C-alpha positions as CSV (number, residue, x, y, z in Angstrom):
1,M,-0.7,11.4,20.5
2,E,-2.7,9.1,18.3
3,T,-0.8,6.2,16.7
4,V,-0.8,5.6,12.9
5,V,0.4,2.3,11.3
6,S,1.0,1.7,7.6
7,G,2.9,-0.9,5.6
8,I,3.6,-2.2,2.1
9,R,4.6,-5.6,0.8
10,S,8.3,-6.0,0.3
11,T,7.7,-7.6,-3.2
12,G,5.6,-4.6,-4.2
13,N,7.8,-1.6,-5.1
14,L,6.0,1.7,-4.6
15,H,3.9,2.9,-7.5
16,L,1.7,5.9,-8.1
17,G,-1.2,4.2,-6.5
18,N,0.8,3.8,-3.3
19,Y,2.0,7.4,-3.4
20,F,-1.4,9.0,-3.9
21,G,-3.3,6.5,-1.9
22,A,-1.2,6.8,1.3
23,M,2.4,8.0,0.8
24,G,1.6,11.5,-0.1
25,N,0.2,12.0,3.3
26,F,3.0,10.5,5.3
27,L,5.0,13.7,5.5
28,K,2.0,15.3,7.3
29,M,1.4,12.2,9.4
30,Q,4.9,11.8,10.8
31,Q,4.8,15.4,12.1
32,E,1.4,15.1,13.7
33,F,1.1,11.5,14.9
34,N,3.0,8.7,16.5
35,C,3.7,6.8,13.2
36,F,4.9,3.3,12.5
37,F,5.7,2.5,8.8
38,F,6.8,-1.0,8.1
39,I,8.0,-3.2,5.2
40,A,5.7,-6.2,5.0
41,D,8.1,-9.0,4.2
42,Y,6.0,-11.6,6.1
43,H,3.1,-10.8,3.8
44,S,5.3,-11.3,0.7
45,L,5.9,-14.9,1.6
46,T,2.5,-15.8,0.2
47,T,4.1,-15.5,-3.3
48,H,7.2,-17.6,-2.3
49,P,10.0,-15.1,-3.2
50,T,13.6,-16.4,-3.3
51,P,15.9,-15.3,-0.4
52,A,17.9,-13.1,-2.7
53,N,14.8,-11.4,-4.2
54,L,13.4,-10.9,-0.7
55,K,16.5,-9.2,0.6
56,N,16.9,-7.0,-2.4
57,S,13.2,-6.1,-2.4
58,V,13.3,-5.0,1.3
59,K,16.3,-2.7,0.5
60,Q,14.5,-1.3,-2.5
61,V,11.3,-0.5,-0.7
62,L,13.1,1.0,2.3
63,A,15.0,3.2,-0.1
64,E,11.8,4.3,-1.7
65,Y,10.2,5.1,1.6
66,L,13.1,7.3,2.5
67,A,13.2,8.9,-0.9
68,C,9.5,9.9,-0.5
69,G,10.4,11.8,2.6
70,I,9.9,9.4,5.5
71,D,12.1,10.7,8.3
72,P,13.4,7.9,10.7
73,E,13.9,10.6,13.3
74,A,10.3,11.7,13.1
75,C,8.7,8.3,13.0
76,T,9.4,4.6,13.3
77,I,10.2,2.7,10.0
78,Y,11.0,-1.0,10.4
79,V,11.0,-4.4,8.7
80,Q,8.1,-6.5,9.6
81,S,10.1,-9.7,10.2
82,D,12.3,-7.8,12.7
83,L,9.3,-7.9,15.0
84,P,8.6,-11.5,16.3
85,E,5.8,-10.0,18.5
86,T,3.8,-9.4,15.3
87,A,4.0,-13.1,14.4
88,E,2.9,-14.0,18.0
89,L,-0.1,-11.7,17.9
90,Y,-1.0,-13.1,14.4
91,L,-1.0,-16.6,15.9
92,L,-3.2,-15.5,18.9
93,L,-5.7,-13.6,16.7
94,N,-6.0,-16.6,14.4
95,M,-7.3,-18.7,17.3
96,N,-10.4,-16.4,17.2
97,A,-10.7,-15.9,13.5
98,Y,-13.2,-18.1,11.8
99,V,-12.7,-19.8,8.4
100,G,-16.1,-18.6,7.1
101,E,-15.3,-15.0,7.6
102,L,-11.8,-15.3,6.1
103,E,-13.1,-17.1,3.0
104,R,-15.7,-14.4,2.4
105,C,-12.9,-11.8,2.2
106,T,-12.9,-10.2,-1.3
107,S,-9.2,-10.2,-1.7
108,F,-9.0,-13.9,-0.9
109,K,-11.7,-14.6,-3.5
110,D,-9.7,-12.6,-6.0
111,K,-6.5,-14.6,-5.3
112,I,-8.4,-17.9,-5.8
113,R,-9.2,-16.7,-9.3
114,Q,-5.8,-15.2,-10.0
115,Q,-3.5,-18.0,-8.7
116,P,-5.5,-21.3,-8.4
117,D,-2.3,-23.3,-8.0
118,N,-1.1,-21.3,-4.9
119,I,-4.0,-21.0,-2.5
120,N,-2.0,-21.2,0.7
121,A,-3.0,-20.6,4.3
122,G,-1.2,-17.3,4.4
123,L,-3.6,-16.0,1.8
124,L,-6.5,-17.1,3.8
125,T,-5.3,-15.5,7.0
126,Y,-3.8,-12.4,5.3
127,P,-6.4,-10.2,7.1
128,T,-5.4,-11.6,10.5
129,L,-1.7,-10.7,9.9
130,M,-2.7,-7.3,8.7
131,A,-4.8,-6.9,11.9
132,A,-1.7,-8.0,13.9
133,D,0.4,-5.3,12.2
134,I,-2.1,-2.7,13.2
135,L,-3.1,-3.9,16.7
136,I,0.5,-4.6,17.8
137,H,1.0,-0.8,18.1
138,K,-2.7,-0.1,19.1
139,A,-3.1,2.1,16.1
140,V,-6.2,4.1,15.7
141,K,-5.5,5.5,12.2
142,V,-4.4,3.5,9.2
143,P,-3.7,5.2,5.8
144,V,-5.1,2.6,3.3
145,G,-6.5,2.6,-0.2
146,K,-10.2,2.0,-0.8
147,D,-9.5,-1.7,-1.7
148,Q,-8.2,-2.3,1.8
149,E,-11.3,-1.1,3.7
150,Q,-12.6,-4.6,4.2
151,H,-9.3,-5.7,5.8
152,L,-9.4,-2.8,8.1
153,E,-13.0,-3.7,9.1
154,M,-11.8,-7.2,9.9
155,A,-9.0,-5.7,12.0
156,R,-11.7,-4.0,14.1
157,T,-13.6,-7.2,14.2
158,F,-10.6,-9.2,15.5
159,G,-9.7,-6.5,18.1
160,N,-13.2,-6.2,19.4
161,R,-13.7,-9.9,19.5
162,F,-10.5,-10.2,21.6
163,N,-11.8,-7.5,23.9
164,R,-15.2,-9.2,24.4
165,L,-13.8,-12.7,24.8
166,Y,-11.3,-11.6,27.5
167,Q,-13.4,-8.8,29.0
168,T,-10.7,-6.2,28.4
169,E,-10.1,-3.0,26.5
170,T,-6.7,-3.9,25.2
171,F,-7.3,-2.9,21.6
172,P,-8.7,0.4,20.3
173,E,-10.7,0.4,17.0
174,P,-8.6,1.4,14.0
175,Y,-10.1,3.5,11.2
176,A,-9.0,4.5,7.7
177,F,-7.3,7.8,7.4
178,N,-5.9,9.9,4.6
179,F,-6.2,13.6,5.6
180,G,-9.3,13.8,3.3
181,N,-12.9,12.9,3.1
182,N,-12.6,10.0,0.7
183,L,-10.1,7.2,0.3
184,V,-8.0,7.5,-2.9
185,K,-8.1,4.7,-5.5
186,V,-5.7,5.2,-8.3
187,P,-6.6,3.3,-11.5
188,G,-4.2,1.1,-13.4
189,L,-3.2,1.1,-17.0
190,D,-5.1,-2.1,-17.9
191,G,-8.4,-0.4,-18.3
192,S,-10.1,-1.4,-15.0
193,G,-9.5,-1.9,-11.3
194,K,-6.7,-0.4,-9.3
195,M,-3.0,0.2,-9.9
196,G,-0.9,-2.6,-8.4
197,K,1.8,-5.0,-9.1
198,S,-0.5,-8.0,-8.4
199,E,-2.6,-6.9,-11.4
200,G,0.4,-7.3,-13.8
201,E,3.7,-5.4,-14.3
202,G,2.2,-3.3,-17.1
203,N,-0.7,-2.1,-15.0
204,A,1.4,0.1,-12.6
205,V,3.9,2.9,-13.0
206,F,6.5,2.5,-10.3
207,L,8.4,5.3,-8.7
208,A,11.7,3.6,-9.6
209,D,10.7,3.1,-13.3
210,P,13.1,4.9,-15.7
211,P,11.6,7.3,-18.3
212,E,11.8,4.8,-21.2
213,V,9.8,2.2,-19.2
214,I,7.2,4.8,-18.2
215,R,6.7,5.8,-21.8
216,K,6.3,2.2,-23.0
217,K,3.8,1.4,-20.2
218,V,1.6,4.4,-20.8
219,M,1.6,4.1,-24.6
220,R,0.3,0.5,-24.1
221,A,-2.5,1.7,-21.7
222,V,-5.9,0.4,-22.7
223,S,-8.1,2.9,-24.6
224,D,-10.7,2.7,-27.4
225,S,-11.4,4.0,-30.9
226,G,-12.7,7.3,-29.5
227,P,-16.0,9.0,-28.9
228,T,-18.6,8.9,-31.7
229,Q,-20.7,11.9,-30.5
230,P,-20.2,15.1,-28.5
231,N,-20.2,14.9,-24.7
232,Q,-20.4,11.2,-24.8
233,P,-19.8,9.5,-21.3
234,K,-16.3,8.2,-20.9
235,P,-15.9,4.4,-20.6
236,E,-13.9,3.1,-17.7
237,P,-10.5,2.7,-19.5
238,I,-10.7,6.3,-20.7
239,T,-11.9,7.6,-17.4
240,N,-8.8,6.0,-15.9
241,L,-6.5,7.9,-18.3
242,F,-8.2,11.1,-17.3
243,T,-8.0,10.3,-13.6
244,L,-4.2,9.7,-13.9
245,M,-3.8,12.9,-15.9
246,G,-5.7,14.7,-13.1
247,L,-3.1,13.6,-10.6
248,V,0.1,14.5,-12.4
249,S,-0.7,17.1,-15.2
250,E,-1.4,20.8,-15.1
251,P,-5.1,21.7,-15.0
252,A,-4.9,23.4,-18.4
253,T,-3.6,20.1,-19.9
254,L,-6.4,18.1,-18.4
255,A,-9.0,20.7,-19.6
256,H,-7.5,20.6,-23.1
257,F,-8.0,16.9,-23.5
258,N,-11.4,17.0,-21.9
259,E,-12.5,19.5,-24.5
260,A,-11.0,17.4,-27.2
261,Y,-12.9,14.4,-26.0
262,D,-16.2,16.2,-25.8
263,S,-15.7,17.6,-29.3
264,C,-14.8,14.1,-30.7
265,T,-11.3,15.4,-31.8
266,I,-9.2,13.6,-29.2
267,R,-6.2,11.6,-30.3
268,Y,-5.4,9.1,-27.6
269,G,-1.8,8.8,-28.9
270,D,-1.2,12.4,-28.2
271,M,-2.9,12.2,-24.8
272,K,-0.8,9.2,-23.8
273,K,2.4,10.9,-24.9
274,Q,1.5,13.9,-22.8
275,L,0.5,11.8,-19.8
276,A,3.8,9.8,-20.0
277,E,5.9,13.0,-20.0
278,D,3.9,14.5,-17.1
279,I,4.4,11.3,-15.1
280,I,8.1,11.4,-15.8
281,K,8.3,15.0,-14.7
282,F,6.4,14.2,-11.5
283,T,8.5,11.1,-10.6
284,A,11.9,12.4,-11.6
285,P,13.0,13.8,-8.2
286,L,11.8,10.6,-6.5
287,Y,13.6,8.4,-9.1
288,D,16.9,10.2,-8.6
289,R,16.7,10.0,-4.8
290,I,15.9,6.3,-4.9
291,Q,18.9,5.5,-7.1
292,T,21.2,7.2,-4.6
293,I,19.8,5.8,-1.4
294,V,19.4,2.1,-2.5
295,T,23.2,1.9,-2.9
296,D,23.9,3.3,0.6
297,D,24.1,0.1,2.6
298,V,25.4,1.9,5.8
299,L,22.4,4.2,5.8
300,L,19.9,1.5,5.2
301,R,21.3,-0.7,7.9
302,K,21.3,2.2,10.4
303,V,17.6,3.0,9.6
304,M,16.6,-0.7,10.0
305,D,18.4,-1.1,13.3
306,S,17.0,2.1,14.7
307,G,13.5,1.2,13.5
308,K,13.7,-2.3,15.0
309,E,14.6,-1.0,18.4
310,K,11.8,1.6,18.5
311,A,9.1,-0.8,17.1
312,K,10.1,-3.5,19.5
313,A,9.6,-1.3,22.5
314,S,6.0,-0.6,21.4
315,A,5.3,-4.2,20.4
316,A,6.8,-5.8,23.5
317,K,4.5,-3.7,25.7
318,T,1.4,-4.8,23.8
319,I,2.3,-8.5,23.6
320,K,3.1,-8.6,27.3
321,E,-0.4,-7.2,28.1
322,V,-2.0,-9.6,25.6
323,R,-0.3,-12.6,27.2
324,E,-1.4,-11.5,30.7
325,V,-5.0,-11.0,29.6
326,I,-5.1,-14.5,28.0
327,G,-3.7,-16.1,31.1
328,F,-0.3,-17.4,30.0
329,L,2.0,-18.1,32.9
330,R,5.5,-16.5,32.9
């Protein structure tokens, strides 16, 4: 059975972009593949969270995974820092990762612009840690958003480089996977780019957002003064609103606002109100389950302990093979 690996930063609560970009397929994946889903608390350290915030975020994200339908009996769900083998593989891969290729990574360039006062080594080697997360379980399928394709390409580069350097076939090549032909990129509310916490709190609709917060965020979404002639092409911020509506609204609703746009009669206030209510309706069952699970410390601890044990069995086997291939003495 082929292995699937996916994770999310512990400081980044699940939002609609995560759900449609990867989470929506997890229920299928965990039944058909050997799945490892992890909470990436190592990755979150690049933003220097406080210990209290880190612990609470891990609990919150785990609760959100479970609320979305991830079944600990059907897959392995674990906390990244519970697996020291990942950190060891990260170190070993860094020995053969070159500064030039890491500096050319698009996400690193973006971070330099966004947070010039916090350009740490963890940001530079972020793709190497991501590669370690994938390669530690020898995954061949990785459900990622379109913005992560470059990181996945680098994971293949690092794995193949290791294989060539040590004349081995230790690591298979991982590829993007989402049960469809195209990777999904969910737009944010800021008028451009993707939905994500790193783009600003107001850019994303989180699964744990209460209705009043969702309404406020959506009503503040970037729009414009409206079309000035029939069948006018939609600018990016308006296309984003229609894309979001296409994900959560009824087809008839989407058709209604498309017709209004083409006839220059659209009222963005009405569209945003409808979009907000449709998002609330869509996320309501998830929101209720999250609020119940996040307070169940016994359940969360049981899931983490079980996941740690299963993930460690897989990771220990890989790191043992890697150490032998490199030539480390016992």
